[in-house]
VEXBA-106033 format. One line per field, with one value per residue (C-alpha): z, y, x. Coordinates in pm, 1 decimal. Layout:
N
zz <- Z ...
yy <- Y ...
xx <- X ...
REM end
This chain:
124
zz <- 100.4 208.1 -7.1 -278.3 -283.8 -229.8 -504.9 -787.1 -620.8 -687.5 -1023.6 -1093.3 -1074.1 -1222.0 -1539.0 -1501.8 -1536.8 -1846.6 -1991.7 -2025.2 -1998.4 -2085.5 -1788.5 -1561.6 -1577.4 -1450.9 -1096.3 -1182.4 -1170.3 -1488.5 -1255.6 -1045.6 -946.0 -996.1 -786.9 -871.7 -584.1 -653.5 -990.8 -933.3 -1160.6 -1118.3 -1389.0 -1366.9 -1520.6 -1628.6 -1994.5 -1915.9 -1705.4 -1963.5 -2238.9 -2068.8 -1939.6 -2278.7 -2406.8 -2191.2 -2370.8 -2135.0 -2105.2 -1699.9 -1523.7 -1159.3 -877.6 -535.1 -194.6 15.6 -10.5 353.0 416.4 639.8 704.0 391.4 222.3 26.4 45.5 -198.9 -187.2 -507.2 -737.1 -1067.7 -1347.2 -1603.2 -1892.5 -1624.9 -1344.6 -1030.6 -876.8 -554.9 -564.0 -282.9 -388.0 -168.8 -319.6 -219.9 -307.9 -349.2 -465.8 -526.9 -759.3 -669.8 -703.2 -563.9 -587.1 -471.5 -577.5 -410.3 -552.9 -490.5 -665.3 -501.6 -403.0 -214.7 152.8 333.0 451.9 792.9 908.2 763.0 1141.3 1173.4 857.5 645.3 279.9 84.2
yy <- -2003.2 -1988.9 -2312.0 -2237.4 -1925.0 -2071.9 -2340.7 -2063.9 -1880.8 -2196.7 -2244.9 -1842.8 -1863.7 -2268.1 -2075.0 -1768.4 -2007.7 -2128.7 -1833.6 -1911.2 -1506.1 -1567.3 -1874.2 -1671.0 -1330.8 -1504.6 -1463.5 -1068.8 -878.4 -635.4 -282.1 -478.4 -232.1 -391.1 -172.8 -161.5 119.1 100.2 208.5 460.5 244.4 147.7 -69.8 -40.1 -298.8 -621.3 -600.4 -365.2 -586.1 -900.0 -697.1 -533.2 -879.0 -1010.1 -767.0 -855.6 -881.1 -1084.0 -1502.4 -1483.6 -1796.9 -1808.9 -2065.8 -1988.0 -2035.3 -2012.7 -1856.2 -1698.6 -1608.9 -1319.6 -1261.0 -1242.8 -1034.8 -1320.3 -1288.7 -1518.2 -1503.0 -1662.8 -1571.4 -1422.2 -1477.0 -1261.1 -1437.9 -1668.2 -1424.2 -1439.9 -1127.4 -1213.7 -1123.0 -1053.2 -1028.4 -936.8 -965.2 -864.2 -1008.0 -945.8 -1198.2 -1437.5 -1223.6 -987.9 -640.2 -483.8 -646.0 -470.0 -632.3 -568.6 -672.7 -698.9 -825.7 -1066.9 -908.5 -1054.8 -1074.5 -866.2 -1086.9 -939.9 -1163.7 -1451.2 -1634.7 -1612.7 -1674.9 -2027.5 -1953.2 -2130.6
xx <- -2280.5 -1921.0 -1768.7 -2009.5 -1755.7 -1447.4 -1504.4 -1573.5 -1267.0 -1028.6 -1216.2 -1173.1 -800.6 -725.8 -922.3 -683.4 -410.3 -530.0 -609.0 -944.2 -1060.2 -1498.7 -1483.6 -1257.6 -1535.0 -1823.4 -1728.0 -1781.5 -2079.0 -2141.0 -2081.3 -1754.0 -1445.6 -1102.9 -788.8 -428.1 -353.8 -7.2 -31.4 -335.1 -575.4 -913.6 -1132.3 -1464.6 -1687.6 -1680.2 -1605.1 -1351.0 -1185.1 -1251.8 -1116.3 -812.6 -678.0 -735.8 -493.0 -227.8 103.2 301.9 199.3 47.2 15.3 -145.6 -43.7 -270.3 -108.1 -408.8 -730.0 -902.7 -1277.9 -1278.2 -1551.0 -1725.2 -1445.4 -1221.6 -833.9 -619.3 -245.8 -101.6 198.5 142.6 387.3 435.2 669.3 807.1 901.2 715.2 510.0 367.2 31.3 -275.0 -644.2 -871.7 -1267.2 -1596.3 -1909.4 -2329.6 -2513.3 -2223.2 -2074.9 -1721.0 -1830.1 -1513.1 -1151.1 -790.1 -472.8 -117.9 151.4 504.2 834.8 1078.6 1380.9 1728.9 1728.0 1981.0 2318.9 2265.1 1934.9 2076.0 2135.2 1749.7 1611.3 1548.4 1544.0 1245.4
REM end
């Protein structure tokens, strides 16, 4: 089951990148809940989630860094680009019966590092 879910998550991010919203939402249960704590928003239901994403005004891109199975809760670290501007993102997905029932996203904009720590770091 673990390998199957990993494959489904990988497929999910691939079709999100292709803006294939029908395929992207196959992973969600009809009664799913998606939360964005930083903006204080919650999307209830697969239909609302898909409609919201279909109406997003920016061209979105998705680039997966890694996917982790944390004992049945799945974490994806990835970058979303909004019209080319990157936002570092973490998705936490909870599954029931092979479908996402709850997902939480955390977003972070890139920033310039302070010069005082340059001697200890390598820029990526």
